[in-house]
C-alpha positions in Angstrom: 0.4 -19.2 -7.4 -1.4 -17.4 -4.5 1.7 -15.4 -3.6 2.0 -14.2 -7.2 -1.6 -12.8 -6.9 -0.8 -11.3 -3.5 2.2 -9.5 -5.0 0.2 -8.2 -8.0 -2.7 -7.0 -5.8 -0.1 -5.4 -3.4 1.5 -3.6 -6.3 -1.8 -2.3 -7.5 -2.8 -1.2 -4.0 0.6 0.5 -3.6 0.2 2.3 -7.0 -3.3 3.5 -6.0 -2.0 4.8 -2.7 0.9 6.5 -4.4 -1.5 8.1 -6.9 -3.9 9.2 -4.1 -1.0 10.9 -2.2 0.9 12.0 -5.3 4.1 10.7 -3.7 4.2 7.3 -5.3 6.4 8.3 -8.2 9.3 9.3 -6.0 9.3 6.0 -4.1 9.7 3.6 -7.1 7.7 0.5 -8.0 9.4 -1.8 -5.5 8.6 0.6 -2.7 5.0 0.8 -3.9 4.7 -3.0 -3.8 6.1 -3.0 -0.2 3.9 -0.1 0.8 0.9 -2.0 -0.7 1.7 -5.2 1.2 2.6 -3.5 4.5 -0.3 -1.1 4.2 -2.6 -4.0 3.5 -1.6 -5.8 6.6 -1.9 -2.6 8.7 -5.2 -1.6 7.2 -6.7 -5.0 7.7 -5.4 -5.2 11.3 -6.9 -1.9 12.2 -10.0 -1.8 10.1 -10.8 -5.4 9.6 -11.5 -7.3 6.4 -14.7 -5.7 5.2 -15.5 -4.8 1.6 -14.6 -6.5 -1.6 -11.6 -8.9 -1.6 -9.1 -10.0 -4.2 -6.6 -12.9 -3.5 -7.7 -12.8 0.2 -6.9 -9.1 0.5 -9.7 -6.7 1.6 -9.4 -3.8 -0.9 -10.7 -0.8 0.9 -9.0 -1.2 4.3 -5.8 -2.1 2.3 -5.9 1.1 0.3 -6.4 3.1 3.4 -3.5 1.4 5.2 -1.3 1.8 2.1 -2.1 5.5 1.9 -1.0 5.9 5.6 2.2 3.9 4.9 3.1 6.0 1.8 2.5 9.3 3.6 4.6 8.2 6.6 7.5 6.8 4.5 7.6 9.7 2.1 7.6 12.1 5.1 10.7 10.4 6.5 12.4 10.1 3.1 11.9 13.8 2.4 13.1 14.7 5.8 16.3 12.7 5.5 17.2 14.3 2.2 17.1 17.9 3.6 
């Protein structure tokens, strides 16, 4: 049951990161979940696990990490379609 919550929180974090960067719509919902989970891992590894937590995921560092992941991935995706 824990992994289901992690996926849901990862999807929400990915959607928030996509909305912040306004590039989330072009990536799709599966990519948003992946960006949320990967960004969460990166954000917590770099910034630590401070702030409020849901399902063991620190929200603020996770959103910052997911924004970075969304920007980098969308940069490479837009570059490859040119």
